[in-house]
C-alpha positions, 0 to 999 in steps of 0.5 A: 469769661471773668466778671466782675460784682461790686458792691457799696456796703455802709459802715455803721456809724462809730465802727470804722476803727472796729473795720480797720481791725477786722481788715488788720486781721484779714491781713495777717492771722487769718489772711490764709483762711481768706485767701483759701475761702475765696479761692474755694468760691473761684473769686478774687476779692477787692475791698476799699475804704470811701470816706464820705459826707454821708459816712464810711463806706466799703467797696467790695468787688468780685472778679471771676467766672460767677461772682454773684453766685460766690457772693450768694453763696458764701455763707453756706459755709460751715467752717470757723472762718466763715462763721466769724467773717460772717459775725464781723460783717454784721457788727460792722455793716449790720448786714447778716450775710446768712439772711441776706436782704431780698432783692436785686444785686447791684447791677453794671451799667456802664463799662468802658471794655464792653460797649453793648452795655452802652446800648442797655 
């Protein structure tokens, strides 16, 4: 059964253009490495830019058999792509994926195709 994981991540002030260059690099020069990375994790990643009055945010979704563990285990990769990706995320978002903050991950609350969630 396919599951989904989503997270809203703020872009540090003044860094949106850096984020755009990062995503351009993901879509072009590093696309094969990006796809390979996500295939190894058994996830499909999608990212959205959301501009808000509080600043720009990225909504990241992962779908797959176990996207939460894929998110937690991504930084265990020791390859050049993973190291580059971790460095970029830290510069853009201020989050160190190699040492993620402690606490609960985002929680799915409403799903129009899973009525059982409504009971929670």
